[in-house]
PDB file of N, H, CA, C and O in Angstrom:
ATOM      1  N   MET A   1      -5.491  21.708  27.286  1.00  0.00           N
ATOM      2  CA  MET A   1      -6.011  21.370  25.800  1.00  0.00           C
ATOM      3  C   MET A   1      -7.320  21.774  25.809  1.00  0.00           C
ATOM      4  O   MET A   1      -7.341  21.694  24.581  1.00  0.00           O
ATOM      5  N   ILE A   2      -8.359  22.112  26.054  1.00  0.00           N
ATOM      6  H   ILE A   2      -8.342  22.177  27.052  1.00  0.00           H
ATOM      7  CA  ILE A   2      -9.929  22.797  26.381  1.00  0.00           C
ATOM      8  C   ILE A   2      -9.452  24.208  26.010  1.00  0.00           C
ATOM      9  O   ILE A   2      -9.839  24.752  24.975  1.00  0.00           O
ATOM     10  N   SER A   3      -8.498  24.866  26.981  1.00  0.00           N
ATOM     11  H   SER A   3      -8.184  24.424  27.821  1.00  0.00           H
ATOM     12  CA  SER A   3      -8.167  26.598  26.450  1.00  0.00           C
ATOM     13  C   SER A   3      -7.592  27.002  25.555  1.00  0.00           C
ATOM     14  O   SER A   3      -7.642  28.174  25.180  1.00  0.00           O
ATOM     15  N   ILE A   4      -6.707  25.803  24.860  1.00  0.00           N
ATOM     16  H   ILE A   4      -6.667  24.851  25.164  1.00  0.00           H
ATOM     17  CA  ILE A   4      -6.731  26.059  23.453  1.00  0.00           C
ATOM     18  C   ILE A   4      -6.985  26.110  22.076  1.00  0.00           C
ATOM     19  O   ILE A   4      -6.523  26.625  21.058  1.00  0.00           O
ATOM     20  N   LYS A   5      -8.140  25.185  22.532  1.00  0.00           N
ATOM     21  H   LYS A   5      -8.515  24.767  23.359  1.00  0.00           H
ATOM     22  CA  LYS A   5      -9.533  25.021  21.763  1.00  0.00           C
ATOM     23  C   LYS A   5     -10.416  25.630  21.515  1.00  0.00           C
ATOM     24  O   LYS A   5     -11.228  25.618  20.590  1.00  0.00           O
ATOM     25  N   ASP A   6     -10.209  26.490  22.798  1.00  0.00           N
ATOM     26  H   ASP A   6      -9.549  26.499  23.550  1.00  0.00           H
ATOM     27  CA  ASP A   6     -11.325  27.790  22.867  1.00  0.00           C
ATOM     28  C   ASP A   6     -10.533  28.918  22.272  1.00  0.00           C
ATOM     29  O   ASP A   6     -11.074  29.737  21.529  1.00  0.00           O
ATOM     30  N   LEU A   7      -9.543  28.962  22.516  1.00  0.00           N
ATOM     31  H   LEU A   7      -9.103  28.296  23.119  1.00  0.00           H
ATOM     32  CA  LEU A   7      -8.949  30.459  22.303  1.00  0.00           C
ATOM     33  C   LEU A   7      -8.429  29.770  20.263  1.00  0.00           C
ATOM     34  O   LEU A   7      -7.987  30.735  19.639  1.00  0.00           O
ATOM     35  N   LEU A   8      -8.436  29.243  19.910  1.00  0.00           N
ATOM     36  H   LEU A   8      -8.795  28.459  20.417  1.00  0.00           H
ATOM     37  CA  LEU A   8      -8.635  28.747  18.657  1.00  0.00           C
ATOM     38  C   LEU A   8     -10.184  29.075  17.825  1.00  0.00           C
ATOM     39  O   LEU A   8     -10.199  29.761  16.803  1.00  0.00           O
ATOM     40  N   GLU A   9     -11.549  28.435  18.473  1.00  0.00           N
ATOM     41  H   GLU A   9     -11.536  27.878  19.303  1.00  0.00           H
ATOM     42  CA  GLU A   9     -12.809  28.457  18.027  1.00  0.00           C
ATOM     43  C   GLU A   9     -13.253  29.896  18.193  1.00  0.00           C
ATOM     44  O   GLU A   9     -13.980  30.482  17.390  1.00  0.00           O
ATOM     45  N   ARG A  10     -12.751  30.416  19.309  1.00  0.00           N
ATOM     46  H   ARG A  10     -12.161  29.940  19.961  1.00  0.00           H
ATOM     47  CA  ARG A  10     -13.174  31.662  19.302  1.00  0.00           C
ATOM     48  C   ARG A  10     -13.618  32.691  18.257  1.00  0.00           C
ATOM     49  O   ARG A  10     -14.724  33.206  18.088  1.00  0.00           O
ATOM     50  N   PRO A  11     -12.398  32.864  17.565  1.00  0.00           N
ATOM     51  CA  PRO A  11     -13.098  33.930  16.649  1.00  0.00           C
ATOM     52  C   PRO A  11     -13.131  32.997  14.914  1.00  0.00           C
ATOM     53  O   PRO A  11     -12.803  33.342  13.779  1.00  0.00           O
ATOM     54  N   ALA A  12     -13.562  32.038  15.356  1.00  0.00           N
ATOM     55  H   ALA A  12     -13.829  31.758  16.278  1.00  0.00           H
ATOM     56  CA  ALA A  12     -14.353  32.022  14.292  1.00  0.00           C
ATOM     57  C   ALA A  12     -15.650  31.976  13.481  1.00  0.00           C
ATOM     58  O   ALA A  12     -15.924  31.201  12.564  1.00  0.00           O
ATOM     59  N   PHE A  13     -16.523  33.129  14.088  1.00  0.00           N
ATOM     60  H   PHE A  13     -16.300  33.758  14.833  1.00  0.00           H
ATOM     61  CA  PHE A  13     -17.808  33.464  13.645  1.00  0.00           C
ATOM     62  C   PHE A  13     -18.520  33.204  13.880  1.00  0.00           C
ATOM     63  O   PHE A  13     -19.516  33.919  13.768  1.00  0.00           O
ATOM     64  N   GLY A  14     -18.563  31.987  14.385  1.00  0.00           N
ATOM     65  H   GLY A  14     -17.754  31.407  14.476  1.00  0.00           H
ATOM     66  CA  GLY A  14     -19.756  31.530  15.394  1.00  0.00           C
ATOM     67  C   GLY A  14     -20.648  30.587  13.671  1.00  0.00           C
ATOM     68  O   GLY A  14     -21.786  30.120  13.617  1.00  0.00           O
ATOM     69  N   VAL A  15     -19.597  30.619  12.557  1.00  0.00           N
ATOM     70  H   VAL A  15     -18.673  30.998  12.601  1.00  0.00           H
ATOM     71  CA  VAL A  15     -21.065  29.993  11.965  1.00  0.00           C
ATOM     72  C   VAL A  15     -21.017  28.605  11.778  1.00  0.00           C
ATOM     73  O   VAL A  15     -21.900  28.184  11.030  1.00  0.00           O
ATOM     74  N   CYS A  16     -20.064  27.571  12.344  1.00  0.00           N
ATOM     75  H   CYS A  16     -19.346  27.913  12.951  1.00  0.00           H
ATOM     76  CA  CYS A  16     -20.154  26.194  12.424  1.00  0.00           C
ATOM     77  C   CYS A  16     -20.824  26.098  13.606  1.00  0.00           C
ATOM     78  O   CYS A  16     -21.700  25.234  13.553  1.00  0.00           O
ATOM     79  N   SER A  17     -20.752  26.602  14.546  1.00  0.00           N
ATOM     80  H   SER A  17     -20.041  27.304  14.589  1.00  0.00           H
ATOM     81  CA  SER A  17     -22.163  26.917  15.803  1.00  0.00           C
ATOM     82  C   SER A  17     -23.371  27.012  15.163  1.00  0.00           C
ATOM     83  O   SER A  17     -24.171  26.138  15.495  1.00  0.00           O
ATOM     84  N   TYR A  18     -23.680  27.659  14.497  1.00  0.00           N
ATOM     85  H   TYR A  18     -23.030  28.369  14.227  1.00  0.00           H
ATOM     86  CA  TYR A  18     -24.802  28.662  14.120  1.00  0.00           C
ATOM     87  C   TYR A  18     -25.256  27.111  13.273  1.00  0.00           C
ATOM     88  O   TYR A  18     -25.978  26.230  13.740  1.00  0.00           O
ATOM     89  N   LEU A  19     -24.800  27.120  12.354  1.00  0.00           N
ATOM     90  H   LEU A  19     -24.214  27.835  11.975  1.00  0.00           H
ATOM     91  CA  LEU A  19     -25.401  25.578  11.193  1.00  0.00           C
ATOM     92  C   LEU A  19     -25.618  24.339  12.006  1.00  0.00           C
ATOM     93  O   LEU A  19     -26.617  23.620  12.026  1.00  0.00           O
ATOM     94  N   GLY A  20     -24.513  24.224  12.664  1.00  0.00           N
ATOM     95  H   GLY A  20     -23.702  24.808  12.648  1.00  0.00           H
ATOM     96  CA  GLY A  20     -25.165  22.943  13.369  1.00  0.00           C
ATOM     97  C   GLY A  20     -25.849  23.080  14.636  1.00  0.00           C
ATOM     98  O   GLY A  20     -25.870  22.108  15.391  1.00  0.00           O
ATOM     99  N   LYS A  21     -26.494  24.327  15.015  1.00  0.00           N
ATOM    100  H   LYS A  21     -26.477  25.116  14.402  1.00  0.00           H
ATOM    101  CA  LYS A  21     -27.520  24.134  16.158  1.00  0.00           C
ATOM    102  C   LYS A  21     -28.960  24.139  15.712  1.00  0.00           C
ATOM    103  O   LYS A  21     -29.933  23.977  16.449  1.00  0.00           O
ATOM    104  N   LYS A  22     -28.978  24.436  13.848  1.00  0.00           N
ATOM    105  H   LYS A  22     -28.188  24.568  13.249  1.00  0.00           H
ATOM    106  CA  LYS A  22     -29.568  24.866  12.678  1.00  0.00           C
ATOM    107  C   LYS A  22     -30.336  23.479  12.399  1.00  0.00           C
ATOM    108  O   LYS A  22     -31.512  23.259  12.107  1.00  0.00           O
ATOM    109  N   MET A  23     -28.989  22.432  12.643  1.00  0.00           N
ATOM    110  H   MET A  23     -28.034  22.610  12.880  1.00  0.00           H
ATOM    111  CA  MET A  23     -29.317  21.106  11.963  1.00  0.00           C
ATOM    112  C   MET A  23     -29.466  20.381  12.610  1.00  0.00           C
ATOM    113  O   MET A  23     -30.115  19.384  12.294  1.00  0.00           O
ATOM    114  N   GLY A  24     -28.899  20.554  13.903  1.00  0.00           N
ATOM    115  H   GLY A  24     -28.371  21.364  14.160  1.00  0.00           H
ATOM    116  CA  GLY A  24     -29.214  19.505  14.683  1.00  0.00           C
ATOM    117  C   GLY A  24     -27.785  19.064  15.275  1.00  0.00           C
ATOM    118  O   GLY A  24     -27.572  19.043  16.487  1.00  0.00           O
ATOM    119  N   ILE A  25     -26.995  18.775  14.478  1.00  0.00           N
ATOM    120  H   ILE A  25     -27.168  18.791  13.493  1.00  0.00           H
ATOM    121  CA  ILE A  25     -25.593  17.968  14.567  1.00  0.00           C
ATOM    122  C   ILE A  25     -24.284  18.866  15.111  1.00  0.00           C
ATOM    123  O   ILE A  25     -24.151  20.089  15.047  1.00  0.00           O
ATOM    124  N   ALA A  26     -23.593  18.123  15.526  1.00  0.00           N
ATOM    125  H   ALA A  26     -23.700  17.130  15.578  1.00  0.00           H
ATOM    126  CA  ALA A  26     -22.572  18.409  16.737  1.00  0.00           C
ATOM    127  C   ALA A  26     -21.755  19.953  15.930  1.00  0.00           C
ATOM    128  O   ALA A  26     -22.060  20.080  14.744  1.00  0.00           O
ATOM    129  N   THR A  27     -21.014  20.799  16.373  1.00  0.00           N
ATOM    130  H   THR A  27     -20.766  20.696  17.337  1.00  0.00           H
ATOM    131  CA  THR A  27     -20.176  21.770  16.111  1.00  0.00           C
ATOM    132  C   THR A  27     -19.311  21.193  15.476  1.00  0.00           C
ATOM    133  O   THR A  27     -19.068  21.462  14.299  1.00  0.00           O
ATOM    134  N   ALA A  28     -18.571  20.107  16.302  1.00  0.00           N
ATOM    135  H   ALA A  28     -18.769  19.889  17.257  1.00  0.00           H
ATOM    136  CA  ALA A  28     -17.263  19.440  15.703  1.00  0.00           C
ATOM    137  C   ALA A  28     -17.627  18.865  14.414  1.00  0.00           C
ATOM    138  O   ALA A  28     -16.913  19.079  13.434  1.00  0.00           O
ATOM    139  N   ARG A  29     -18.494  18.277  14.349  1.00  0.00           N
ATOM    140  H   ARG A  29     -19.074  18.103  15.145  1.00  0.00           H
ATOM    141  CA  ARG A  29     -18.915  17.305  12.711  1.00  0.00           C
ATOM    142  C   ARG A  29     -19.038  18.803  11.830  1.00  0.00           C
ATOM    143  O   ARG A  29     -18.523  18.662  10.721  1.00  0.00           O
ATOM    144  N   VAL A  30     -19.487  19.933  12.008  1.00  0.00           N
ATOM    145  H   VAL A  30     -19.905  20.048  12.909  1.00  0.00           H
ATOM    146  CA  VAL A  30     -19.527  20.643  11.249  1.00  0.00           C
ATOM    147  C   VAL A  30     -18.151  21.227  10.571  1.00  0.00           C
ATOM    148  O   VAL A  30     -17.716  21.490   9.450  1.00  0.00           O
ATOM    149  N   ARG A  31     -17.874  21.253  11.486  1.00  0.00           N
ATOM    150  H   ARG A  31     -18.227  21.038  12.397  1.00  0.00           H
ATOM    151  CA  ARG A  31     -16.390  22.558  11.554  1.00  0.00           C
ATOM    152  C   ARG A  31     -15.290  21.037  10.074  1.00  0.00           C
ATOM    153  O   ARG A  31     -14.748  21.213   8.983  1.00  0.00           O
ATOM    154  N   MET A  32     -15.485  19.864  10.901  1.00  0.00           N
ATOM    155  H   MET A  32     -15.925  19.721  11.788  1.00  0.00           H
ATOM    156  CA  MET A  32     -14.744  18.809  10.142  1.00  0.00           C
ATOM    157  C   MET A  32     -15.534  18.587   8.576  1.00  0.00           C
ATOM    158  O   MET A  32     -14.887  18.216   7.597  1.00  0.00           O
ATOM    159  N   TYR A  33     -16.685  18.812   8.531  1.00  0.00           N
ATOM    160  H   TYR A  33     -17.210  19.114   9.327  1.00  0.00           H
ATOM    161  CA  TYR A  33     -17.284  18.843   6.941  1.00  0.00           C
ATOM    162  C   TYR A  33     -16.323  19.919   6.523  1.00  0.00           C
ATOM    163  O   TYR A  33     -15.270  19.649   5.945  1.00  0.00           O
ATOM    164  N   PHE A  34     -16.762  21.350   6.872  1.00  0.00           N
ATOM    165  H   PHE A  34     -17.617  21.569   7.341  1.00  0.00           H
ATOM    166  CA  PHE A  34     -15.760  22.566   5.856  1.00  0.00           C
ATOM    167  C   PHE A  34     -14.645  21.638   5.844  1.00  0.00           C
ATOM    168  O   PHE A  34     -14.537  20.796   4.952  1.00  0.00           O
ATOM    169  N   ILE A  35     -13.753  21.760   6.858  1.00  0.00           N
ATOM    170  H   ILE A  35     -13.841  22.444   7.582  1.00  0.00           H
ATOM    171  CA  ILE A  35     -12.482  21.130   6.232  1.00  0.00           C
ATOM    172  C   ILE A  35     -12.161  20.011   5.509  1.00  0.00           C
ATOM    173  O   ILE A  35     -11.106  19.833   4.901  1.00  0.00           O
ATOM    174  N   TYR A  36     -13.070  19.276   5.585  1.00  0.00           N
ATOM    175  H   TYR A  36     -13.927  19.420   6.080  1.00  0.00           H
ATOM    176  CA  TYR A  36     -12.748  17.742   4.231  1.00  0.00           C
ATOM    177  C   TYR A  36     -13.434  18.616   2.720  1.00  0.00           C
ATOM    178  O   TYR A  36     -12.953  18.403   1.607  1.00  0.00           O
ATOM    179  N   LEU A  37     -14.304  19.338   2.888  1.00  0.00           N
ATOM    180  H   LEU A  37     -14.696  19.511   3.792  1.00  0.00           H
ATOM    181  CA  LEU A  37     -14.666  19.936   1.146  1.00  0.00           C
ATOM    182  C   LEU A  37     -13.679  20.906   1.384  1.00  0.00           C
ATOM    183  O   LEU A  37     -13.297  21.048   0.222  1.00  0.00           O
ATOM    184  N   SER A  38     -13.112  21.537   1.923  1.00  0.00           N
ATOM    185  H   SER A  38     -13.422  21.422   2.867  1.00  0.00           H
ATOM    186  CA  SER A  38     -12.162  21.908   1.405  1.00  0.00           C
ATOM    187  C   SER A  38     -10.942  21.753   1.213  1.00  0.00           C
ATOM    188  O   SER A  38     -10.122  22.658   1.061  1.00  0.00           O
ATOM    189  N   PHE A  39     -10.744  20.625   1.207  1.00  0.00           N
ATOM    190  H   PHE A  39     -11.410  19.890   1.331  1.00  0.00           H
ATOM    191  CA  PHE A  39      -9.735  19.543   0.613  1.00  0.00           C
ATOM    192  C   PHE A  39     -10.253  18.933  -0.776  1.00  0.00           C
ATOM    193  O   PHE A  39      -9.583  18.920  -1.809  1.00  0.00           O
ATOM    194  N   VAL A  40     -11.342  18.511  -0.659  1.00  0.00           N
ATOM    195  H   VAL A  40     -11.886  18.522   0.180  1.00  0.00           H
ATOM    196  CA  VAL A  40     -11.936  17.961  -1.907  1.00  0.00           C
ATOM    197  C   VAL A  40     -12.332  19.234  -2.582  1.00  0.00           C
ATOM    198  O   VAL A  40     -11.573  19.249  -3.550  1.00  0.00           O
ATOM    199  N   ALA A  41     -13.074  20.318  -2.650  1.00  0.00           N
ATOM    200  H   ALA A  41     -13.691  20.306  -1.864  1.00  0.00           H
ATOM    201  CA  ALA A  41     -13.209  21.080  -3.699  1.00  0.00           C
ATOM    202  C   ALA A  41     -11.969  22.125  -3.831  1.00  0.00           C
ATOM    203  O   ALA A  41     -12.174  23.255  -4.273  1.00  0.00           O
ATOM    204  N   LEU A  42     -10.682  21.700  -3.431  1.00  0.00           N
ATOM    205  H   LEU A  42     -10.516  20.782  -3.072  1.00  0.00           H
ATOM    206  CA  LEU A  42      -9.888  22.994  -3.073  1.00  0.00           C
ATOM    207  C   LEU A  42     -10.080  25.034  -2.797  1.00  0.00           C
ATOM    208  O   LEU A  42      -9.938  26.060  -3.462  1.00  0.00           O
ATOM    209  N   GLY A  43     -10.448  24.655  -1.490  1.00  0.00           N
ATOM    210  H   GLY A  43     -10.564  23.821  -0.950  1.00  0.00           H
ATOM    211  CA  GLY A  43     -10.904  25.908  -1.043  1.00  0.00           C
ATOM    212  C   GLY A  43     -12.179  26.372  -1.570  1.00  0.00           C
ATOM    213  O   GLY A  43     -12.450  27.537  -1.280  1.00  0.00           O
ATOM    214  N   SER A  44     -12.770  25.927  -2.064  1.00  0.00           N
ATOM    215  H   SER A  44     -12.549  24.981  -2.300  1.00  0.00           H
ATOM    216  CA  SER A  44     -14.329  26.895  -2.221  1.00  0.00           C
ATOM    217  C   SER A  44     -15.194  26.776  -1.297  1.00  0.00           C
ATOM    218  O   SER A  44     -16.181  27.441  -1.609  1.00  0.00           O
ATOM    219  N   PRO A  45     -15.358  26.138  -0.075  1.00  0.00           N
ATOM    220  CA  PRO A  45     -16.216  25.916   0.590  1.00  0.00           C
ATOM    221  C   PRO A  45     -15.590  27.554   1.763  1.00  0.00           C
ATOM    222  O   PRO A  45     -16.233  28.365   2.430  1.00  0.00           O
ATOM    223  N   ILE A  46     -14.407  27.418   1.555  1.00  0.00           N
ATOM    224  H   ILE A  46     -13.885  26.759   1.014  1.00  0.00           H
ATOM    225  CA  ILE A  46     -14.048  28.880   2.332  1.00  0.00           C
ATOM    226  C   ILE A  46     -14.465  29.871   2.124  1.00  0.00           C
ATOM    227  O   ILE A  46     -14.465  30.883   2.824  1.00  0.00           O
ATOM    228  N   VAL A  47     -15.105  29.579   0.552  1.00  0.00           N
ATOM    229  H   VAL A  47     -15.106  28.757  -0.017  1.00  0.00           H
ATOM    230  CA  VAL A  47     -15.628  31.456   0.029  1.00  0.00           C
ATOM    231  C   VAL A  47     -17.106  31.246   0.497  1.00  0.00           C
ATOM    232  O   VAL A  47     -17.513  32.408   0.502  1.00  0.00           O
ATOM    233  N   ILE A  48     -17.994  30.580   0.833  1.00  0.00           N
ATOM    234  H   ILE A  48     -17.663  29.637   0.829  1.00  0.00           H
ATOM    235  CA  ILE A  48     -19.223  30.200   1.647  1.00  0.00           C
ATOM    236  C   ILE A  48     -18.850  30.525   2.838  1.00  0.00           C
ATOM    237  O   ILE A  48     -19.098  31.702   3.103  1.00  0.00           O
ATOM    238  N   TYR A  49     -18.308  29.889   3.724  1.00  0.00           N
ATOM    239  H   TYR A  49     -18.106  28.933   3.509  1.00  0.00           H
ATOM    240  CA  TYR A  49     -18.033  30.500   5.066  1.00  0.00           C
ATOM    241  C   TYR A  49     -17.668  31.386   5.217  1.00  0.00           C
ATOM    242  O   TYR A  49     -17.789  31.844   6.353  1.00  0.00           O
ATOM    243  N   LEU A  50     -17.013  32.168   4.213  1.00  0.00           N
ATOM    244  H   LEU A  50     -16.914  31.796   3.290  1.00  0.00           H
ATOM    245  CA  LEU A  50     -17.044  33.690   4.867  1.00  0.00           C
ATOM    246  C   LEU A  50     -18.000  34.748   4.394  1.00  0.00           C
ATOM    247  O   LEU A  50     -18.183  35.950   4.587  1.00  0.00           O
ATOM    248  N   PHE A  51     -18.501  33.825   3.725  1.00  0.00           N
ATOM    249  H   PHE A  51     -18.352  32.849   3.568  1.00  0.00           H
ATOM    250  CA  PHE A  51     -19.705  34.746   3.084  1.00  0.00           C
ATOM    251  C   PHE A  51     -21.330  34.664   4.127  1.00  0.00           C
ATOM    252  O   PHE A  51     -22.307  35.411   4.178  1.00  0.00           O
ATOM    253  N   ALA A  52     -20.961  33.349   4.856  1.00  0.00           N
ATOM    254  H   ALA A  52     -20.167  32.742   4.814  1.00  0.00           H
ATOM    255  CA  ALA A  52     -21.973  33.121   6.080  1.00  0.00           C
ATOM    256  C   ALA A  52     -21.293  33.446   7.135  1.00  0.00           C
ATOM    257  O   ALA A  52     -21.890  33.276   8.198  1.00  0.00           O
ATOM    258  N   ALA A  53     -20.563  33.731   7.172  1.00  0.00           N
ATOM    259  H   ALA A  53     -20.079  33.869   6.308  1.00  0.00           H
ATOM    260  CA  ALA A  53     -19.769  34.687   8.555  1.00  0.00           C
ATOM    261  C   ALA A  53     -20.285  36.147   8.801  1.00  0.00           C
ATOM    262  O   ALA A  53     -20.668  36.557   9.896  1.00  0.00           O
ATOM    263  N   PHE A  54     -20.233  37.100   7.293  1.00  0.00           N
ATOM    264  H   PHE A  54     -19.921  36.766   6.403  1.00  0.00           H
ATOM    265  CA  PHE A  54     -20.647  37.994   6.871  1.00  0.00           C
ATOM    266  C   PHE A  54     -22.180  38.053   7.124  1.00  0.00           C
ATOM    267  O   PHE A  54     -22.740  38.925   7.788  1.00  0.00           O
ATOM    268  N   TRP A  55     -22.774  37.017   6.510  1.00  0.00           N
ATOM    269  H   TRP A  55     -22.319  36.308   5.970  1.00  0.00           H
ATOM    270  CA  TRP A  55     -24.558  37.371   6.334  1.00  0.00           C
ATOM    271  C   TRP A  55     -24.390  37.173   8.143  1.00  0.00           C
ATOM    272  O   TRP A  55     -24.377  38.336   8.546  1.00  0.00           O
ATOM    273  N   LEU A  56     -24.304  36.566   8.938  1.00  0.00           N
ATOM    274  H   LEU A  56     -24.315  35.621   8.611  1.00  0.00           H
ATOM    275  CA  LEU A  56     -24.667  36.431  10.103  1.00  0.00           C
ATOM    276  C   LEU A  56     -24.503  38.010  10.945  1.00  0.00           C
ATOM    277  O   LEU A  56     -25.399  38.538  11.603  1.00  0.00           O
ATOM    278  N   ASN A  57     -23.051  38.592  10.707  1.00  0.00           N
ATOM    279  H   ASN A  57     -22.323  38.163  10.173  1.00  0.00           H
ATOM    280  CA  ASN A  57     -22.556  39.547  11.241  1.00  0.00           C
ATOM    281  C   ASN A  57     -23.229  40.553  10.745  1.00  0.00           C
ATOM    282  O   ASN A  57     -23.009  41.575  11.394  1.00  0.00           O
ATOM    283  N   ILE A  58     -24.070  40.729   9.738  1.00  0.00           N
ATOM    284  H   ILE A  58     -24.250  39.898   9.210  1.00  0.00           H
ATOM    285  CA  ILE A  58     -25.077  41.728   8.991  1.00  0.00           C
ATOM    286  C   ILE A  58     -26.349  41.521   9.732  1.00  0.00           C
ATOM    287  O   ILE A  58     -27.024  42.508  10.020  1.00  0.00           O
ATOM    288  N   LYS A  59     -26.821  40.070  10.139  1.00  0.00           N
ATOM    289  H   LYS A  59     -26.272  39.268   9.905  1.00  0.00           H
ATOM    290  CA  LYS A  59     -28.036  39.911  10.520  1.00  0.00           C
ATOM    291  C   LYS A  59     -27.858  40.130  11.801  1.00  0.00           C
ATOM    292  O   LYS A  59     -28.926  40.493  12.293  1.00  0.00           O
ATOM    293  N   GLN A  60     -26.685  40.061  12.870  1.00  0.00           N
ATOM    294  H   GLN A  60     -25.817  39.766  12.471  1.00  0.00           H
ATOM    295  CA  GLN A  60     -26.589  41.001  14.407  1.00  0.00           C
ATOM    296  C   GLN A  60     -26.925  42.023  14.098  1.00  0.00           C
ATOM    297  O   GLN A  60     -28.102  42.314  14.312  1.00  0.00           O
ATOM    298  N   HIS A  61     -26.280  42.733  13.639  1.00  0.00           N
ATOM    299  H   HIS A  61     -25.324  42.496  13.465  1.00  0.00           H
ATOM    300  CA  HIS A  61     -26.002  44.569  13.538  1.00  0.00           C
ATOM    301  C   HIS A  61     -27.585  44.826  12.602  1.00  0.00           C
ATOM    302  O   HIS A  61     -27.693  46.020  12.319  1.00  0.00           O
ATOM    303  N   ILE A  62     -28.806  43.958  12.077  1.00  0.00           N
ATOM    304  H   ILE A  62     -28.719  42.988  12.307  1.00  0.00           H
ATOM    305  CA  ILE A  62     -29.759  44.360  11.613  1.00  0.00           C
ATOM    306  C   ILE A  62     -30.714  44.064  13.105  1.00  0.00           C
ATOM    307  O   ILE A  62     -31.759  44.696  13.264  1.00  0.00           O
ATOM    308  N   ARG A  63     -30.337  43.255  13.941  1.00  0.00           N
ATOM    309  H   ARG A  63     -29.489  42.741  13.812  1.00  0.00           H
ATOM    310  CA  ARG A  63     -31.232  42.897  15.300  1.00  0.00           C
ATOM    311  C   ARG A  63     -31.370  43.987  16.219  1.00  0.00           C
ATOM    312  O   ARG A  63     -32.436  44.307  16.746  1.00  0.00           O
ATOM    313  N   LYS A  64     -29.685  44.842  16.491  1.00  0.00           N
ATOM    314  H   LYS A  64     -28.820  44.582  16.063  1.00  0.00           H
ATOM    315  CA  LYS A  64     -29.249  45.267  17.588  1.00  0.00           C
ATOM    316  C   LYS A  64     -29.986  47.151  17.033  1.00  0.00           C
ATOM    317  O   LYS A  64     -30.370  48.089  17.732  1.00  0.00           O
ATOM    318  N   SER A  65     -29.873  46.947  15.198  1.00  0.00           N
ATOM    319  H   SER A  65     -29.560  46.185  14.630  1.00  0.00           H
ATOM    320  CA  SER A  65     -30.138  48.331  15.551  1.00  0.00           C
ATOM    321  C   SER A  65     -31.857  48.492  15.498  1.00  0.00           C
ATOM    322  O   SER A  65     -32.414  49.452  16.031  1.00  0.00           O
ATOM    323  N   ARG A  66     -32.486  47.583  14.893  1.00  0.00           N
ATOM    324  H   ARG A  66     -32.034  46.802  14.461  1.00  0.00           H
ATOM    325  CA  ARG A  66     -34.265  47.178  15.280  1.00  0.00           C
ATOM    326  C   ARG A  66     -34.541  47.313  16.501  1.00  0.00           C
ATOM    327  O   ARG A  66     -35.511  47.991  16.840  1.00  0.00           O
ATOM    328  N   ASN A  67     -33.654  46.625  17.499  1.00  0.00           N
ATOM    329  H   ASN A  67     -32.866  46.074  17.224  1.00  0.00           H
ATOM    330  CA  ASN A  67     -34.180  46.881  19.077  1.00  0.00           C
ATOM    331  C   ASN A  67     -34.000  48.287  19.235  1.00  0.00           C
ATOM    332  O   ASN A  67     -35.065  48.820  19.547  1.00  0.00           O
ATOM    333  N   TRP A  68     -32.960  49.159  19.125  1.00  0.00           N
ATOM    334  H   TRP A  68     -32.095  48.726  18.871  1.00  0.00           H
ATOM    335  CA  TRP A  68     -32.403  50.345  19.105  1.00  0.00           C
ATOM    336  C   TRP A  68     -33.986  51.085  18.441  1.00  0.00           C
ATOM    337  O   TRP A  68     -34.309  51.595  19.514  1.00  0.00           O
ATOM    338  N   LEU A  69     -34.675  51.324  17.870  1.00  0.00           N
ATOM    339  H   LEU A  69     -34.413  50.910  16.999  1.00  0.00           H
ATOM    340  CA  LEU A  69     -35.628  51.924  16.960  1.00  0.00           C
ATOM    341  C   LEU A  69     -36.746  51.826  18.048  1.00  0.00           C
ATOM    342  O   LEU A  69     -37.311  52.820  18.505  1.00  0.00           O
ATOM    343  N   TRP A  70     -36.991  50.658  18.389  1.00  0.00           N
ATOM    344  H   TRP A  70     -36.532  49.850  18.018  1.00  0.00           H
ATOM    345  CA  TRP A  70     -38.269  50.422  19.143  1.00  0.00           C
ATOM    346  C   TRP A  70     -38.518  51.081  20.896  1.00  0.00           C
ATOM    347  O   TRP A  70     -39.524  51.191  21.596  1.00  0.00           O
ATOM    348  N   GLU A  71     -36.575  51.527  21.188  1.00  0.00           N
ATOM    349  H   GLU A  71     -35.757  51.438  20.620  1.00  0.00           H
ATOM    350  CA  GLU A  71     -37.082  51.444  22.646  1.00  0.00           C
ATOM    351  C   GLU A  71     -37.306  52.907  22.625  1.00  0.00           C
ATOM    352  O   GLU A  71     -37.751  53.477  23.621  1.00  0.00           O
TER     353      GLU A  71
END
């Protein structure tokens, strides 16, 4: 069961784990809030999630390119 959970959570861009670490709460709870808010708000948190995933991806690329310039 754990391997199935890891397989499903791996392509999730790391947004929930990032938010959980920043807020100091469990990643599973952040995921649960996203799911509940998606049902209540008719899917608008999904747009926020995708924007956060895009932002984290861009942030990682900026850090990598910055390190390459200073080497």
